[in-house]
Legacy VTK file of the C-alpha trace (Angstrom):
# vtk DataFile Version 3.0
C-alpha trace
ASCII
DATASET POLYDATA
POINTS 391 float
-139.120 142.571 31.512
-138.119 139.088 32.458
-136.076 137.354 29.919
-135.255 133.431 29.812
-131.892 131.868 27.497
-131.629 128.920 25.256
-128.265 127.984 25.169
-126.041 125.372 23.156
-122.738 124.749 22.210
-120.686 122.838 19.453
-116.896 121.976 19.345
-115.100 120.260 16.710
-111.338 119.195 17.763
-108.354 119.827 15.484
-107.971 117.020 13.169
-105.703 114.051 15.099
-106.378 115.581 18.356
-108.220 113.732 20.946
-109.044 116.762 23.288
-110.560 119.949 22.348
-108.620 123.298 22.952
-111.817 124.805 23.430
-114.145 125.071 26.111
-117.429 126.620 26.886
-119.330 127.227 30.945
-122.610 128.177 31.181
-123.552 129.778 34.753
-126.641 130.418 36.353
-126.912 133.121 39.116
-129.684 134.558 40.624
-130.412 137.305 38.456
-128.748 136.294 35.226
-127.201 133.548 32.699
-123.614 133.645 31.901
-121.903 132.180 28.618
-118.209 131.928 28.523
-116.489 130.663 25.593
-112.418 130.368 25.779
-109.884 129.199 23.384
-106.561 127.979 24.399
-103.027 128.639 22.731
-102.265 125.883 20.376
-104.182 122.705 20.378
-104.115 119.472 21.838
-103.706 119.151 25.978
-102.014 122.148 26.654
-104.680 124.241 24.743
-107.158 122.098 26.476
-105.593 123.004 29.842
-105.305 126.927 29.353
-108.826 126.961 27.775
-110.341 124.618 30.989
-108.049 127.073 33.650
-109.395 130.010 31.822
-113.214 129.015 31.670
-113.426 127.458 34.922
-111.844 131.088 36.570
-113.940 133.206 34.719
-116.966 131.426 35.314
-116.084 130.708 39.359
-115.609 134.428 39.947
-118.318 135.908 37.496
-120.978 133.537 39.424
-119.466 135.379 42.732
-120.014 138.874 41.191
-116.245 139.768 40.545
-115.461 142.432 38.484
-113.873 141.838 34.892
-110.653 143.280 35.830
-110.323 140.723 38.881
-111.128 138.122 36.460
-108.457 138.979 33.737
-106.208 139.993 36.379
-106.623 136.616 38.361
-106.263 134.331 34.480
-102.719 136.550 34.444
-101.303 135.697 37.378
-102.576 131.680 36.899
-102.233 130.522 33.851
-98.612 128.718 32.929
-96.348 130.839 30.808
-95.792 129.066 27.256
-91.755 128.758 27.049
-91.845 129.379 23.436
-93.831 132.707 23.333
-93.387 133.572 26.689
-97.045 134.528 27.511
-99.762 132.981 29.264
-102.329 133.023 26.898
-105.939 132.150 26.402
-108.608 134.234 24.571
-112.065 134.278 26.182
-115.841 136.067 25.317
-117.722 136.364 28.037
-121.479 137.053 27.607
-123.989 137.794 30.516
-127.675 138.397 30.250
-129.836 139.432 33.214
-133.440 138.358 33.784
-134.233 142.747 33.798
-133.196 142.487 30.138
-129.938 144.638 30.212
-126.589 142.535 28.874
-122.901 142.582 29.410
-120.370 140.842 26.461
-116.825 141.307 26.680
-114.150 139.668 24.492
-110.389 139.404 24.725
-108.969 138.191 20.935
-111.636 135.922 20.326
-113.757 136.819 17.021
-116.444 139.186 17.292
-119.885 137.668 18.729
-122.647 137.449 15.895
-125.699 139.394 16.990
-128.694 139.173 14.862
-131.894 140.987 15.908
-135.114 141.458 13.579
-133.591 139.485 10.667
-130.565 141.818 10.564
-127.026 141.306 11.745
-126.072 144.204 14.384
-122.903 145.361 15.344
-123.020 147.341 18.721
-120.073 150.206 19.571
-117.767 148.880 22.412
-115.350 150.327 24.737
-111.733 149.126 24.691
-109.894 148.646 27.916
-106.682 147.730 28.727
-106.054 145.369 31.813
-102.982 143.607 32.557
-102.123 144.382 29.370
-104.656 142.950 27.598
-106.879 144.852 25.202
-110.937 144.066 26.214
-113.673 145.091 24.269
-116.728 145.778 26.607
-120.634 145.989 25.498
-123.495 147.198 27.617
-126.675 146.763 25.695
-131.168 145.643 26.581
-131.936 142.569 24.733
-135.177 141.747 23.637
-137.503 138.360 22.979
-135.625 136.708 19.769
-132.510 138.323 19.828
-129.653 135.766 19.386
-126.145 135.446 20.092
-123.208 133.895 18.609
-119.955 133.215 20.416
-117.030 131.664 18.177
-113.506 130.231 18.752
-110.850 131.751 15.812
-111.387 127.987 14.135
-114.684 129.184 12.712
-113.274 132.093 10.610
-110.405 130.243 9.269
-112.471 127.030 8.119
-111.855 126.280 4.776
-108.613 128.272 4.607
-105.992 126.371 2.259
-108.989 123.474 1.424
-112.447 124.922 -0.266
-111.706 128.587 -0.028
-108.697 130.670 -0.589
-105.928 131.478 2.005
-108.499 133.742 3.781
-110.749 130.974 5.064
-114.457 131.730 5.699
-114.390 135.482 6.761
-116.520 137.017 9.952
-118.564 138.657 7.363
-119.586 135.114 5.402
-119.902 133.667 8.478
-122.620 136.264 9.924
-124.684 136.228 6.704
-124.909 132.457 7.034
-126.083 132.982 10.533
-128.699 135.579 9.260
-129.999 133.070 6.886
-130.260 130.094 8.953
-132.177 132.853 11.775
-134.622 133.338 9.276
-136.420 129.844 10.448
-137.155 129.606 13.631
-134.589 127.585 15.423
-133.319 126.639 18.901
-130.035 127.454 20.201
-128.870 123.895 19.705
-130.091 123.494 15.853
-128.550 126.413 15.330
-125.306 125.486 16.595
-125.471 122.368 14.956
-125.912 123.954 11.370
-123.065 126.492 12.085
-120.605 123.763 12.903
-121.717 121.171 10.298
-120.758 123.919 7.985
-117.241 124.440 9.051
-116.839 120.757 8.988
-117.674 121.094 5.634
-115.241 123.690 4.967
-112.730 122.107 6.225
-113.471 118.889 4.428
-114.138 116.862 7.972
-110.217 117.278 8.679
-110.399 120.708 11.086
-107.215 122.739 10.912
-108.001 124.113 14.021
-110.298 123.708 17.344
-113.552 125.123 16.311
-116.344 126.181 18.673
-119.650 127.908 18.329
-121.727 129.014 20.897
-125.184 130.212 20.665
-127.527 131.939 22.962
-131.169 133.372 22.019
-133.607 134.904 23.959
-137.053 133.446 24.566
-139.896 133.818 26.493
-140.388 131.521 29.686
-141.424 127.895 28.796
-142.442 125.477 32.016
-142.397 121.979 31.421
-144.394 119.863 34.013
-144.252 115.926 34.126
-145.933 113.441 36.370
-144.599 109.908 36.968
-145.495 107.299 38.877
-148.758 107.150 41.611
-148.676 108.442 44.846
-147.678 106.334 48.196
-151.015 107.011 49.459
-154.050 106.711 47.315
-155.784 109.368 49.047
-153.147 111.886 47.698
-154.172 111.134 44.390
-156.267 114.064 43.741
-154.203 116.444 45.874
-151.275 115.703 43.300
-153.255 116.097 40.438
-154.917 119.227 41.698
-151.123 120.620 42.216
-150.077 119.402 38.643
-153.094 120.516 36.770
-152.717 124.350 38.733
-149.252 124.835 37.058
-148.636 126.947 34.249
-147.322 125.115 31.106
-147.282 122.047 29.571
-148.358 118.894 30.863
-146.780 115.325 30.839
-147.946 112.234 32.266
-145.483 109.128 32.022
-146.821 105.930 33.089
-149.780 103.701 32.917
-150.922 103.535 36.050
-150.259 107.607 36.337
-152.266 108.029 33.227
-154.773 106.153 35.086
-154.980 108.343 37.728
-154.820 111.288 35.299
-157.593 110.199 33.716
-159.951 109.693 36.461
-158.962 113.257 37.737
-160.031 115.175 34.736
-163.198 112.870 33.752
-161.620 111.610 30.889
-160.579 108.733 28.591
-157.795 107.248 27.598
-156.883 106.749 23.804
-153.758 104.540 22.851
-152.295 105.885 19.794
-151.605 102.376 17.976
-150.480 103.486 14.620
-146.991 104.048 16.180
-144.006 101.560 14.796
-141.032 102.884 16.583
-138.601 100.022 17.343
-138.426 99.988 21.207
-140.651 102.734 22.506
-144.028 101.968 23.677
-146.811 103.551 22.105
-148.301 107.171 23.340
-151.723 107.633 24.489
-154.078 110.561 24.265
-155.785 112.067 27.303
-157.990 115.458 26.814
-156.325 118.240 29.001
-152.479 116.707 28.873
-150.003 117.630 25.867
-148.364 114.563 25.975
-149.155 110.786 27.581
-146.579 108.375 27.391
-145.370 104.802 28.919
-143.352 104.748 32.147
-140.043 103.521 32.548
-138.997 102.353 28.808
-139.787 105.888 27.787
-137.764 107.575 30.468
-134.545 105.498 29.816
-135.095 106.256 26.061
-135.407 110.060 26.731
-132.461 110.165 29.114
-130.482 108.974 26.304
-131.322 111.050 24.050
-130.683 114.121 26.548
-127.454 112.838 27.511
-126.467 112.419 24.113
-127.032 116.281 23.880
-125.382 116.841 26.708
-122.358 115.624 24.886
-122.555 117.433 22.203
-123.164 114.632 20.334
-125.823 116.213 17.980
-126.279 116.855 14.371
-128.807 116.339 11.685
-129.371 112.736 12.119
-130.215 113.363 15.807
-132.866 116.100 15.094
-134.415 113.227 12.446
-134.726 111.541 15.528
-135.516 114.151 17.990
-138.099 114.795 15.274
-139.367 111.179 15.325
-143.561 110.657 16.121
-143.084 108.688 19.507
-143.343 109.437 23.180
-139.268 109.467 24.136
-138.502 111.826 20.853
-141.542 114.052 21.578
-140.688 114.356 25.550
-136.981 115.438 24.809
-137.980 117.625 22.149
-140.007 119.407 24.595
-137.302 119.480 27.198
-134.386 120.173 24.561
-136.003 123.188 22.525
-139.337 124.288 24.520
-138.231 123.868 28.476
-136.668 126.375 30.456
-138.302 125.247 34.037
-139.037 121.530 34.501
-141.344 120.792 37.016
-141.299 116.572 38.472
-144.121 115.257 40.045
-143.134 111.978 41.556
-145.154 109.430 43.033
-143.290 106.962 45.106
-145.724 103.962 45.678
-144.676 100.609 44.043
-146.806 100.109 40.982
-149.160 97.935 41.704
-149.355 96.367 37.905
-145.982 94.885 39.479
-146.202 93.661 42.767
-147.139 90.242 41.701
-144.781 90.120 38.900
-140.896 89.824 38.595
-140.737 93.673 37.713
-140.686 94.637 41.619
-137.492 96.857 40.430
-140.036 99.235 39.073
-139.854 102.201 41.806
-136.114 101.863 42.403
-135.398 102.260 38.793
-138.078 104.829 37.972
-136.739 106.752 40.770
-132.989 106.383 39.382
-134.107 107.524 35.771
-135.894 110.449 37.658
-132.722 111.308 39.310
-130.693 111.525 36.259
-133.211 113.412 34.545
-133.123 115.999 36.827
-129.402 115.970 36.819
-129.036 115.829 33.240
-131.859 118.810 32.623
-130.134 121.193 34.821
-126.711 120.508 33.373
-128.809 121.752 30.191
-129.074 125.050 31.990
-132.585 124.752 33.115
-134.190 125.302 36.375
-135.618 122.027 37.787
-137.940 121.677 40.964
-139.220 118.173 42.217
-142.212 117.135 44.484
-142.753 113.794 45.669
-145.862 112.089 47.013
LINES 1 392
391 0 1 2 3 4 5 6 7 8 9 10 11 12 13 14 15 16 17 18 19 20 21 22 23 24 25 26 27 28 29 30 31 32 33 34 35 36 37 38 39 40 41 42 43 44 45 46 47 48 49 50 51 52 53 54 55 56 57 58 59 60 61 62 63 64 65 66 67 68 69 70 71 72 73 74 75 76 77 78 79 80 81 82 83 84 85 86 87 88 89 90 91 92 93 94 95 96 97 98 99 100 101 102 103 104 105 106 107 108 109 110 111 112 113 114 115 116 117 118 119 120 121 122 123 124 125 126 127 128 129 130 131 132 133 134 135 136 137 138 139 140 141 142 143 144 145 146 147 148 149 150 151 152 153 154 155 156 157 158 159 160 161 162 163 164 165 166 167 168 169 170 171 172 173 174 175 176 177 178 179 180 181 182 183 184 185 186 187 188 189 190 191 192 193 194 195 196 197 198 199 200 201 202 203 204 205 206 207 208 209 210 211 212 213 214 215 216 217 218 219 220 221 222 223 224 225 226 227 228 229 230 231 232 233 234 235 236 237 238 239 240 241 242 243 244 245 246 247 248 249 250 251 252 253 254 255 256 257 258 259 260 261 262 263 264 265 266 267 268 269 270 271 272 273 274 275 276 277 278 279 280 281 282 283 284 285 286 287 288 289 290 291 292 293 294 295 296 297 298 299 300 301 302 303 304 305 306 307 308 309 310 311 312 313 314 315 316 317 318 319 320 321 322 323 324 325 326 327 328 329 330 331 332 333 334 335 336 337 338 339 340 341 342 343 344 345 346 347 348 349 350 351 352 353 354 355 356 357 358 359 360 361 362 363 364 365 366 367 368 369 370 371 372 373 374 375 376 377 378 379 380 381 382 383 384 385 386 387 388 389 390
């Protein structure tokens, strides 16, 4: 079995703190995906430094194939010593899911991972190892499609303590049950992370008493998205580009007026413009039989990029997903890349758009290329594989 992973996380800073004391790293290796959540002792700048050091060390060493013993030993020797408690302290969780379906989870002093399978919360037995004086819980198991994992910092299970709930706060059991209820709907990792984070924020009455982070990983089927934008430099390459584009597996998206005309000619289909849309600032979509989505070019890609950057910065909540669900080209393409894509193939033409040669819009090519490069970078940071072909 070859598996792919949908990953997202969201953090709440402790009230009145500018920096978060939790840090998440997502790492891809040739044969696995790794999700790391580190929680630095205390809050503010010191906690942020501790969490950043811990997550970066773990991410770098795990990427290079280091053992958990080597990772923990390095952390213990690297982190600064707290002058009050006399310990170098940061907690962490590491989830590594291999493409062959095997998985490894290591936890040190973070709340247990919530693992949902077949609409049930599952608990696997763990082994305990002492490394550099630290008790590490280790799990090894096999995953299957639709499995869901939620890593968290302890701010999650203390949510509501002294506020809405009693002194105990939101217990692990209550949090796990809420996660289970949420996953009974088909949710992306981003939407689940947003819902769990919002629940914590509500329990804290929008004044978190601790840094609070949830990191979600879902095992999903491989999903490929292909985007064609911009005409090839040589017109004789139109058919070659479209041939390669249409032979690719997965969803097919064409972005740009001239690109749409090339696609329509190749497919011998009519372009039907959808004129019922009224979203301000977003040009209307079109429809070409045989394609999944047809949009305008530069303006739409710019709007898509803004949505993706908000997502990458974890600036997503219920309002963000309302925007993502809107019936316009930018929202539909952004949603496709966020929630329905594990691999992106870009087919990029490098000709100056003839429609703009005689106008003042001679920046079209450079702007489109800049947007494509930004799009490629942000999608890669989202943990997805990206390949680009230029014509």
